[in-house]
N, C-alpha and C positions, 0 to 999 in steps of 0.2 A: 504494500500500500504506500503510495507516494503522498506525503502530506505537504501542504503549502501553508506557511504561516501567513495569516491575514493581519495587516496593519490598518485597523479601523479606529476611527475616533469613537470614544465612548461618551455617553451622556449620563447624568444622574437622573434617575426616575423622578417624575413629578410627584408632589405630595398627594394629589388626587389619585394618580395611578397606584401609588403605594397603599393608600387607604383602601381603594377598591379591591386590591389583591390581598389585603390583610397582612402585609409584610411589616415586621418590626422595624426594619431598616430599609432605606431606599436601595433598589437594585441599580445596576449599571445597564444601560441600553445602547444598542447599536442600531444603525439604519443600514441595511444592506440591499443593494440593487442587483437582482438576478433576472436576466431575460427581460429587461426593461421594467420590471415591477419592483418597487421599493417596499421593503417590509421592515417593521420594527421588531427587533428581537431583544427579549429581556434576559440578561445574564445573571444567574443566581450566584453572584460572588460578593464577598464582603469587602469593605473598604481596605482591610489589611491583607487581603489575598493578593498573591501574584497570579496573574492569569494571562493566557495566550489563546488566540483563536486560530483554528486550522480549517482548511478545506481539503477534502480527499479527492476532489475531481468529479464526484458523483452528484454534487448539489447538497451534500450533507456538510454541516458546519459543526465543529467541535469546540467547546469551551473547556479548557483545562485549568483548574484552579488549584493552587498550592499555598498552604499556610504552614510554614515550618514552625513558627512560634506556637501555634495551636495544634501542631502535629496531625494535620489532615491534608488530603488531596482528593480530587474528584474530577470527573469528566461528565459533561452533558452534551448530548448531540441534538441537533435540530435538522429536520428536513426543510427544504426550501420554503414550504408553505407554513411552517410552524412559527409562532411568535414566542412561545415558551417551550422549554424542553419537557418531554413527557417522562414519567417515572420509568418507563420501559427503556428509555435511552439515556439513563443516568447511572453512574457509579460514584459512590462517596464512601471513603474509608478513612479510619483514624486508628492509629496505633501500630507499633512495631511488628506485632504478630502477622498482621495482614500484609505489611510491606515485604516481609521476608518471603512470603509465598508468591507474591505477584510482581513486585518490583525488583526483588533480589536482596541480598544481605545488606547492601548499602542503603536501601530504603530512600528516604528523602535527601540523602547526601548526594544522590545522582543529579545530573544537570536537569533543568526544567524541560529541555527538549527530549531527553531520554525518558523522563517520567511521562511526558505527554505521549510519546510514541507507544510506550508499554500500556498505558491506560486505554488509549484509543484502540490498540490491538485487542486488548481484553474485552472492551465493550463490543467490538465488532464480532468477536467469537461468541459472546453470550447472547447477542441479538440476531445472529445469523439463522 
């Protein structure tokens, strides 16, 4: 699988949108244009998360979030028509036991890109 990192400007979710979605904290939002259609995508990442966006060439977008201070990482996938990720297209894990099994013995000490590639591969396997 070839991944391309997307460099998109993110926006802070409006208070109205945050309230309507019953979120404790505002989410980050991107606007993405595919095939001439601009869609708003809500990224479920916190202010202290490091996150990157990837495209796999099939129209699916992946948001990989890592928070080393809080010891968690996750990946959420969006199909082109989705504005928010579905539970079926998400993985979120916290703790060294899980990292050893899926990321390897170095866990969150790996580079962000390596963590992203491993999480996206895992998500692709469990949703195939």
